[in-house]
Structures are given as structure tokens and as C-alpha cells.
Steps between C-alpha positions, in 0.01 A plus 500: 500500500403599151579843358238766550246500221638704211820610672745321277646734241363809670657760726411430862419772755466381866292749709449287808496701819328813363235598754204738477711794615850644489754529218473137384128533441553843335749340260261211422230753418725655240581161358135407468426834324783426256335174403158665473633757256604217263363159586714338230798540738354204692596281204866561576503568879356264762431625857530246785459528876202729506338477841784281631702567811874498446580185694775233464238268359411748228862556407545124441173464308569794265847360411348168401199648327687754279757273341556578134428873522762707313493774769374503857442818692450506880328828575507426875863504617546119483692413183442176307798273564496193277687515166319559173434826324565848636419567864407857601407623848344825611644594848256739658530446880762720661486302823650194328820692429499775766818561699500490876560877501177550297303279735642678804408840351132408491507302822387179330572145614410238232247237598591133504318451169693780335830377636422161346419656164813711463761226439264322259430812293869593497608153394239484222619836368827329406305267271353785293650590162358854531402691812255790465481761775279813505760759611870560534497471877353152478768404251764612745345295779508183292857568380612565858378154592662334197734714288518226236130557425556862399548423132163322490306791653281730289319803643154578369226693683169324551213565254234759576195570278391857437152571645250697299505786753878552518493838328202634696585750771479395865144527638601559865808712559513409874489117489803277537462129431703237684455191271696256712400172658635511860771249559730411787797676343331807357436682831204674338355611836801718582530633147138613474536668840808683366306615192221642712749680724683650200167605342364664816305815409484416126141361507600168350296181478690173503338191343658173614437151352492342843257433783507720812630226731804458277622851573434560869703825519256676261179299546307794643663776298235725345689547170551131420251301290539121521373327186637149574704274272415559131596336174682698232171542316312624809777749564461685172230751617718594794800555275292727277385716788827529689748783469793270587588166653718437799740207477735485802633139505877468521550148356331416171605313186311752287209687658204476260336821627812695401473386138120546498539857612744553211261346246183656645631854529477525876761612750661243730636610834777248576849475641780678320682181378655403170250214465200730543644748250554219251146358530294822553685728267382857500190410704712473816463757775789388723554530872764379743382236744483622861506864386158653570597824327592333174177297502306819558683666210415202274131534591501876442674457163231271362223723637650792313566313174298386201472125445815354339474392142420129461807304392386153388778403261749338747230264633306422182343156546512384137864593468578328834334165429615482140855557622466261794347206317641570155148474343337773295 
């Protein structure tokens, strides 16, 4: 197989596996915006895998097709493995490195497909010269699996662009946005029910990016608005109008909504964990999981507070991609 057209001599970024939703698609959106701000970057950086599924066949094809590249970046957990140039992998799926205790805590049993992926992803990580993870907790997960990889790990929070409305005050002081795609390990149904219970009597409206049948416990609740799955771009008007977001998952490699709240100047009601404090910064309104009183206190605190100041510097996209790829 011949090398991909124009790949030789250029930095390679593999984005296979990024879908229309979730963190991978959110990351890809930031990458595309980075190229749009300066199209000349395309002369030095070549993106492959767009629209591809991350399959064994693709992993073989990309190795053959990117020979001669000085640096190869896998932005999808699966490191390049053949020699030649620097190999960098972005590890952004906590399930690939989760401990059994973490899986038990969320009541999640990995599917057959995920169980098949895990040893492959872990083995490929050993082939990377540099491993980039989006938070300290994710670095600890990888190092717990393979202590010898610790010296190759670098922590850098994902990029988040600043929207034009970030310094405008919240339009609706009673709306809480839940910008999460329901998944088998996120237990969103129970978490939204807990939010509604904790906010009883506070006249809240909860906007959820899901369909009613996905959250049967709250399908008929009068204070829940279901808007269905949305892209990051479609979500922006909801971000602008919301007082805060609610982000209850207990196992994440990063948690894009946490960083977006920090950048956008919106509160985020989330678990009181070191990872959430690291990613959300001063935008975090913490609560203890299973403690209705602490969740109620978090809700009341944001209702009584002005919007937090936007804090975009830690997640600046230009700084991130220039650092990641080494191209200015």
C-alpha cells in the first residue's frame, strides 16, 4: 500500500473513531477550528481517519500508509506501533484502564467488544514514546496498569474554545442543563431523579440531552425538558441560557462539560472529587454522591451566586495544539 497522499514529511494525526457526539467528536471540533484559524497549518499537519471506524483493519492500513512521517499522533487511544519517528497517543477512555473497584462502584460490566479492546489498547500504549492524558486521575489509572509507563505520561487538559457569550449573564436563573449522552455506565436516569429530589420546591427546570424513553424514571416529570442528543454546536444556546450544568458521572477520563463550564463562566454541579476540582476549577459546586442534603446545598449555592468568572486560559485551544503537535 502506498503512503497517503502528502503524508510523508508531515505530522500525522489519526482521528478515526470520532463520532458525531461525545468527547471524541468535541475534541475533533476543536481540532478543525484550529485548522480553520490558520489554514497554513495543513501544510505541516495531515489528518487521517476522518469518518473511519477504529477497527483492526484501519490500524493496519494506517501503519502502512503513514510510513515516513516524522511524528504520528493517535488521538483515539490506539497508539501507532511500527518504528519510525515519534509515536504519541492520546488516552481518553477511562474504561480502558479502569480498575475493578471503579467498575463495581458504578455497577458496570464491560461488553464483549470492550473486553476485546482493553488488552489491545493497553498493549499499544507500550509502543508510544509519549502518552498524553487529560487529567491526573487518568494518568494514575494508566500508571497503575503499567508503572513503567509513568515517565512517558504527560497531563494536559483538553482544548475548549471560548464562546462569544461567555461573559454575558445567565438568561434563566432556574434552568440546569444536563449535557450528557446517556450511556450504560453513566446511570443518568438515577442521577437526574436525585437532582429533582434535591431541588424539590426550588422551581427548577432541568434540560436533558436525551430522549424520554432513555430516562424512564423521570419521563413524565413536569420539570424535565427532553431535547434529544445534540452536537456541541447545537448545545451552545442551551449553555447560554442555563444557570448551571449537572455532571454526575463517576468514571470519566476528563469530563468535557466540566471544562466547558470553567471556560464559559457557568457553574457545574458535580461530585466533590479531586478530578472534578482539577478540571472545573472555581466553577465547581461540589456535592457528595448519595447525600441528598449536600446536593441540595450545591443547588442552593448556585441559585444564590453570580455566575463564576470565565477561566479560559487552562484550556486554550491554540496553546494546546501547538504544544501537542509542536507546530506554530
